[in-house]
Every structure is written in structure tokens, then in C-alpha cells.
C-alpha positions in Angstrom: -7.5 -3.6 4.7 -6.1 -2.3 1.4 -7.2 0.9 -0.2 -6.5 3.0 -3.4 -3.5 4.9 -2.1 -2.2 6.0 -5.5 -5.6 7.3 -6.6 -5.9 9.2 -3.4 -2.9 11.3 -4.4 -4.0 12.0 -8.0 -4.8 15.5 -9.0 -8.3 14.6 -10.0 -9.8 13.5 -6.7 -12.9 11.7 -8.1 -15.3 10.9 -5.3 -16.2 7.3 -5.7 -19.8 6.4 -5.7 -21.0 2.8 -6.1 -24.4 3.9 -7.4 -25.1 6.1 -10.4 -24.5 9.8 -9.6 -27.6 11.8 -9.0 -28.0 15.1 -11.1 -27.3 18.2 -9.1 -29.5 21.3 -9.6 -27.6 24.5 -9.5 -29.3 27.6 -8.2 -28.6 29.7 -11.3 -29.8 27.2 -13.8 -33.2 27.5 -15.4 -35.7 24.8 -14.7 -35.5 23.7 -18.3 -31.7 23.4 -18.4 -30.2 20.0 -18.6 -29.0 18.5 -15.3 -25.4 17.2 -15.3 -23.7 14.7 -13.0 -21.0 16.0 -10.6 -17.7 16.4 -12.4 -14.6 14.6 -11.5 -13.0 16.5 -8.6 -16.3 18.2 -7.5 -16.5 18.5 -3.8 -18.9 16.7 -1.6 -21.9 18.8 -0.8 -21.8 20.2 2.7 -25.1 18.6 3.7 -23.7 15.2 2.8 -20.5 15.3 4.8 -20.5 12.8 7.6 -23.8 11.2 6.5 -24.3 7.5 6.1 -26.0 5.6 3.3 -26.2 2.1 1.9 -23.9 1.3 -1.0 -24.3 -2.4 -1.5 -27.1 -4.9 -0.6 -30.8 -4.9 0.0 -30.5 -6.7 3.4 -33.3 -9.1 2.3 -33.2 -12.5 4.1 -32.6 -15.7 2.1 -30.4 -18.7 2.5 -29.4 -18.9 6.1 -30.0 -15.2 7.0 -28.8 -13.2 4.0 -29.0 -14.2 0.4 -27.2 -14.3 -2.9 -28.3 -12.5 -6.1 -27.6 -9.5 -8.3 -24.5 -10.3 -10.4 -24.3 -8.1 -13.5 -26.8 -5.7 -11.9 -26.9 -2.7 -9.6 -25.0 -3.2 -6.4 -27.7 -1.7 -4.2 -30.2 -4.3 -5.5 -27.9 -7.2 -4.9 -28.2 -9.6 -1.9 -25.2 -10.3 0.3 -24.9 -12.8 3.1 -22.8 -11.6 6.1 -20.3 -9.4 4.2 -16.9 -9.1 6.0 -13.5 -8.0 4.7 -13.4 -5.0 2.2 -10.7 -3.6 0.0 -10.4 -0.9 -2.6 -8.3 -0.9 -5.8 -6.7 2.3 -6.9 -9.3 2.9 -9.5 -12.1 2.8 -7.0 -13.2 -0.8 -7.5 -14.6 -2.2 -4.3 -14.0 -5.9 -3.3 -16.3 -7.5 -0.8 -15.9 -10.8 1.0 -19.5 -12.1 0.8 -18.7 -14.5 3.6 -21.6 -16.8 3.9 -22.1 -16.9 0.1 -18.4 -18.0 -0.1 -17.7 -15.5 -2.8 -15.6 -12.4 -3.4 -17.6 -9.8 -5.2 -16.5 -6.6 -6.9 -18.4 -3.3 -7.6 -17.4 -1.2 -10.6 -16.9 2.5 -9.5 -18.4 3.9 -12.7 -21.4 1.7 -13.4 -22.2 0.5 -9.9 -22.4 -3.1 -11.2 -21.6 -6.0 -9.0 -20.0 -9.3 -10.0 -18.4 -12.3 -8.6 -14.6 -12.5 -9.1 -13.8 -15.6 -6.9 -15.7 -18.4 -5.2 -19.0 -20.0 -5.9 -17.5 -23.2 -7.3 -16.8 -26.6 -5.8 -13.1 -27.2 -6.4 -10.5 -26.8 -3.6 -9.1 -23.3 -4.1 -5.6 -24.7 -4.2 -6.5 -26.8 -7.3 -9.2 -24.8 -9.0 -8.8 -24.1 -12.7 -10.2 -20.6 -12.2 -11.1 -18.3 -9.4 -14.8 -18.7 -9.9 -14.7 -22.5 -9.9 -13.1 -22.5 -6.4 -14.9 -23.1 -3.2 -13.6 -20.4 -0.9 -12.8 -21.1 2.8 -13.8 -18.5 5.4 -12.2 -15.2 4.4 -10.4 -13.2 7.0 -9.0 -10.3 5.1 -8.6 -8.8 1.6 -6.0 -6.6 -0.1 -5.4 -5.4 -3.7 -2.0 -4.7 -5.2 -1.0 -1.3 -6.4 -1.7 -2.1 -10.0 -5.2 -3.3 -9.3 -4.7 -6.6 -11.1 -4.1 -8.9 -8.1 -6.4 -9.6 -5.2 -5.0 -11.2 -2.1 -7.3 -13.3 0.1 -6.3 -14.4 3.6 -8.0 -17.4 5.3 -7.2 -17.7 9.0 -8.9 -21.1 9.4 -7.2 -22.5 6.3 -3.7 -21.0 7.2 -3.3 -19.7 3.6 -3.1 -16.6 1.5 -4.3 -16.9 -2.1 -3.7 -14.5 -5.0 -6.3 -13.9 -7.7 -5.2 -12.7 -11.1 -8.0 -10.3 -11.9 -7.0 -10.0 -15.5 -7.0 -13.7 -16.3 -9.4 -14.9 -13.6 -6.9 -17.5 -12.2 -6.1 -18.3 -8.5 -3.0 -19.7 -6.8 -1.9 -20.3 -3.2 0.7 -17.6 -2.4 1.5 -18.5 1.2 0.7 -21.5 3.4 0.7 -25.2 2.8 -1.4 -26.5 -0.1 -3.4 -28.7 2.3 -4.2 -25.8 4.6 -2.6 -27.4 7.7 -1.0 -25.0 10.2 2.8 -24.8 10.0 5.1 -23.9 12.9 8.1 -22.1 11.3 11.5 -22.6 12.9 13.9 -19.7 13.1 15.8 -20.8 9.9 12.5 -21.1 8.1 11.1 -17.6 8.9 11.9 -16.2 5.4 9.7 -18.8 3.8 6.0 -18.7 2.9 5.4 -22.4 2.5 3.8 -22.5 5.9 1.5 -20.1 7.8 -0.3 -20.5 11.1 -3.4 -18.4 11.7 -2.9 -15.5 9.2 -5.1 -12.7 10.6 -4.5 -9.8 8.2 -3.1 -8.7 4.8 -2.5 -5.3 3.3 -0.5 -3.7 0.5 1.9 -0.8 1.0 2.2 2.3 -1.3 5.2 0.7 -3.0 3.4 -2.6 -3.7 4.8 -4.6 -0.8 2.4 -7.2 0.5 2.3 -7.6 4.3 0.9 -10.7 6.1 0.2 -11.0 9.8 1.2 -14.6 10.7 -0.2 -14.8 14.2 0.7 -18.3 15.2 4.3 -17.8 14.2 4.5 -14.4 15.9 5.7 -12.6 12.7 4.7 -10.0 10.2 6.0 -10.9 6.8 6.7 -8.7 3.7 6.6 -9.9 0.1 7.7 -7.9 -2.8 7.1 -5.3 -3.9 6.9 -7.2 -7.2 7.3 -10.8 -6.1 3.7 -11.2 -5.0 2.5 -10.4 -8.5 4.8 -13.0 -10.2 3.3 -16.4 -10.9 4.3 -19.1 -8.4 5.3 -18.9 -4.8 7.8 -16.2 -3.8 11.3 -17.5 -3.2 12.9 -17.0 0.2 15.0 -14.1 -1.2 11.8 -12.3 -2.0 10.4 -12.6 1.5 11.5 -10.8 4.7 10.3 -10.8 8.2 9.6 -7.2 9.3 8.6 -7.9 12.9 8.7 -11.0 15.0 8.6 -12.2 18.6 12.2 -11.9 19.9 11.9 -14.7 22.4 10.1 -17.6 20.8 7.8 -20.0 22.6 8.4 -23.7 21.6 7.6 -24.3 18.0 6.9 -20.6 17.1 8.9 -17.8 15.7 12.5 -17.1 16.6 14.7 -14.1 16.5 16.5 -13.2 13.3 19.1 -10.5 12.8 18.0 -7.4 11.0 14.3 -7.8 11.9 12.3 -5.5 14.1 11.4 -7.1 17.4 8.6 -6.3 19.9 9.7 -3.8 22.6 8.2 -5.7 25.5 8.9 -9.3 24.7 6.7 -11.7 22.9 3.8 -10.7 20.7 0.4 -11.8 21.8 -2.2 -13.1 19.3 -2.0 -10.8 16.3 -5.2 -9.2 14.9 -5.9 -7.1 11.8 -3.2 -5.2 9.9 -3.2 -2.0 7.9 -0.5 0.1 6.1 -0.5 3.9 6.0 0.5 6.2 3.2 4.1 6.4 4.4 4.5 2.6 4.4 4.3 2.1 8.1 2.4 -1.0 9.2 -0.1 -1.0 12.0 -1.2 -4.3 13.6 -3.2 -5.3 16.7 -1.3 -7.3 19.3 -3.6 -8.5 22.1 -0.7 -8.1 24.5 0.5 -4.6 23.7 -2.5 -3.2 21.8 -1.8 -1.3 18.7 1.8 -1.7 17.4 3.5 0.1 14.6 6.3 -1.0 12.3 8.0 2.2 11.2 8.4 2.2 7.4 11.8 4.0 7.5 13.5 2.9 10.7 12.3 -0.7 10.7 11.4 -0.6 14.4 8.3 -1.8 16.3 6.7 0.4 18.9 3.5 0.6 20.9 3.9 4.1 22.2 0.7 5.5 20.7 -1.5 2.9 22.4 -5.0 4.3 21.5 -8.0 2.9 23.3 -9.0 0.4 20.7 -12.1 -1.7 21.2 -11.3 -5.1 22.9 -12.0 -7.1 19.8 -11.3 -4.9 16.8 -12.2 -6.9 13.7 -10.8 -4.6 11.0 -8.5 -1.6 10.6 -8.2 1.1 7.9 -5.9 4.0 7.6 -6.5 7.4 5.9 -3.4 7.6 3.6 -3.5 11.4 3.7 -4.3 12.3 7.3 -3.0 9.2 9.1 -6.3 8.6 11.0 -6.8 5.0 12.1 -10.3 3.5 11.9 -11.3 0.4 13.8 -14.5 -1.7 13.5 -16.0 -2.8 16.9 -18.4 -5.6 16.0 -19.3 -6.3 19.7 -20.1 -2.6 20.3 -21.8 -2.0 16.9 -19.6 1.0 16.2 -16.8 2.3 14.1 -14.2 4.5 15.8 -11.5 6.9 14.6 -8.2 7.6 16.2 -6.2 10.7 15.4 -2.5 10.0 15.5 -1.0 10.3 19.0 -4.4 10.8 20.6 -5.7 7.9 22.7 -9.4 8.7 22.9 -11.6 7.5 20.1 -13.9 9.7 17.9 -17.2 8.0 17.2 -17.7 7.7 13.4 -20.6 5.4 12.9 -23.1 3.6 15.1 -24.7 4.4 18.4 -23.7 1.2 20.1 -27.1 -0.4 19.7 -27.6 -3.0 16.9 -30.1 -2.3 14.2 -30.5 -0.8 10.7 -31.4 2.8 10.8 -30.1 6.2 10.0 -29.5 6.3 6.2 -29.3 9.9 5.0 -28.5 11.3 8.5 -25.4 11.7 10.6 -23.4 8.4 10.7 -22.8 8.5 14.5 -26.6 8.5 15.0 -27.2 5.5 12.8 -27.4 1.9 14.0 -25.2 -1.0 12.7 -25.2 -4.7 13.4 -21.8 -6.3 13.9 -19.6 -4.2 11.6 -16.7 -6.4 10.5 -14.9 -4.8 7.6 -13.6 -1.4 6.7 -12.0 0.2 3.6 -11.4 3.8 2.7 -12.2 4.8 -0.9 -9.8 6.9 -3.0 -12.3 9.8 -2.7 -12.2 9.8 1.1 -15.4 7.9 2.0 -15.3 5.1 4.6 -17.0 1.9 3.6 -18.3 -0.4 6.4 -19.3 -4.1 6.1 -22.5 -4.0 8.1 -22.3 -7.7 8.5 -25.6 -8.9 10.1 -27.5 -6.3 8.2 -26.1 -7.9 5.0 -25.2 -4.6 3.6 -22.2 -2.4 2.9 -22.7 1.1 4.3 -20.8 4.3 3.4 -19.9 7.3 5.5 -19.5 10.2 3.1 -16.4 12.4 3.5 -15.4 10.8 6.8 -12.6 13.3 7.2 -15.2 16.0 7.9 -16.3 14.1 11.0 -12.8 13.5 12.3 -11.7 17.0 11.6 -14.6 18.6 13.5 -14.3 16.3 16.5 -10.5 16.5 16.7 -10.5 20.3 17.0 
């Protein structure tokens, strides 16, 4: 799950809101004085920290269960249908996989306007003339490059990763076969992207490197940092395997010199993937749990081993604090894990499914199958509340983690 890492480090730490900012009344102003929006860099008010609200979607039922409407209008008044993966650009633009509407939608951080940037058409996405004429397959994960002009879309069921040029509105297949068939990569083919098998996660590091979790081939692949933005498929010289199964089962990944290998033998099925502010890559391995690829030493370890939920659907990392967030769709919760601590900190959700709690503490609210996470440049945690057909936001999530970690 990508996030706006460079924006998070800027001196002006603008708190991103996807709806128009409400005027704030200051105690010393006269009642007749003009009310002004919160300035860039203004802190979150104390009574908002750790509270939950709805950022996108009405939750109104429609086609199937959710619905589709709202483009060019306010995001809170739009209709979503089972939103899943989320990603932030550095400027605060939010991207949403509107799964059952087969679209990727974006929300402008200044106006709060929602629009479709990919999907909604009928052409195969490998052959579509533009991103919005493509028929999207089921989307597993999203990531945005460091410049904010390329959106990466992973489809596990189609064994492909596509790149959307957000400036020109075009789309191309970056990794995987054009026909979407799964590809078992032999050891000598591991530095290639013309085949994928079950890609379960994508994210972009602080230097612009794109990472892909290729589960069926037992590898995590790095592209870039600039090759992923070039037109056409990356050449093998632009691709490197940063982690792989050291002892390959028949037809799957094989060892390759100079590549980090799992400490305890083969990887299990890989799950979601996220990159922290130092360039270290976290991914879920259903054999070892949470594994980390050290961004400096190029080693894989599972020494932290936090108590992740059994079927974590999405990960996000706070680029400043290093806190790991995990979505637990079966448990209707979002959990936080402070580095080197195994026990989770409840962030949002009581464990019961429902839609309650807006305006109150996030850990007392109810969610329904949360399946996507992304941290905004301003430090708010966005949650795809999938079966409520909404995107929820936990304001200043660091306040919750900081209080519970003490």
C-alpha cells in the first residue's frame, strides 16, 4: 500500500482532508469576525485525534450491493461498491480500487472531488486505448510512484501489474503475460517481468523503486527506481529479485546469487506488501508470518514476528514512526504494531460488523470487512470499509498508537 512519503517529510505538514475544511472559531475572535479555514501546518484539534469519520461514499445500496455515482462531485456524496485497495500520492491524492464497479477512482485533496482514472470501459486492459476505456480485472493492490504521475495496479487473478500514466491517461501492462496466464519462472528467468504468478502486493519505496510480491514464484521483485516510469516493459537489467525461496519447489522460483533468501527455507504463500520510510520492505508470508527485507543489508528476517491477524488483507507503514498497520477483514478491525512489539494495538473497529461510531473514538466504531489501508501525508489512516461501501478515516492515528504504546 503506497503512501505520500516525500510529502510526509516536507516542512509544511498539511493535514489532508478529502472534504472541504470546516471553519474554526477561535476563542478570542468576535462573533462578527470572518472565519478562516485551518492553515497549512495547523495541528489537528485535540478532540479530533483518534476519532473516526467517513471520507468517501454514502454507503447507499445499488447495483449488486453498493452503487456507482458521483464523478466530478463531492467524494462524500459518491457511491462506491466494495472498495478495496487504497494508495496515496505524495500530494495527498487518494486512489481507491472501487472493486465491484471495476474502476479506480481518485479524490483531489484540495477540492474533495472524486473522479474515475481507470476502468469503466469494455476493452481488455492490455489493449485499451486509454485507462478509462479498459475493463479492469479484480484489483488486488495499488501503489503510486514518487512523482505522483504513475499508478500501479496489481491483479492477482490476472497475474499482471499494469501502469497508468496519470498525465496522459494511458495504460500498459508492466509485468505479467499479456493474456494474463500464470507463468512459472525458472531460475534463469527470475530477473524478468514477462511472467507473474499470483501477484499479491505492490508498493513504491522512498527512492521510487517499485516492489512486487510474486507469490506463486516465491519472489519479491524490485523495478527501478526509474524503469517503472519508462514506457514499455522494463528490461531484465532494470529488474532485480530482492527476496526469493532458496530451495525451489518444481516449477517455482530458484536461488540466485546476490539475492536475499528466507531464513527458514521456502516462503509460503505471500500476502500484502508495504515499504517503510527507510526503504525496508515488509511482506506477509503464511509460513513465517511477517518478513522484512532490510533496505541496507539486503537480508530477509522474520525476527519481529508480531501477532498479525490470520488473514491480513492489507498493510500500511507509518514512514515517520515505523508503525505497521494491518487490516483484519474477518475480525472487522484494524490493528497497529509498534516495531519490535508483538502485541497489537486496536486502532479501529470493535470486532463486530456494522457501521457506527463516526465522530467518536475509532476503536469503539464498527466496520464491515476492512480490506484496504493507506496513510495520508498528514498522518491520518484511511480504511476501505468494504462492505459498508465507504472509505473511513482515523484522524491523527499516531495519537492512538502513542498513547497505547506508553
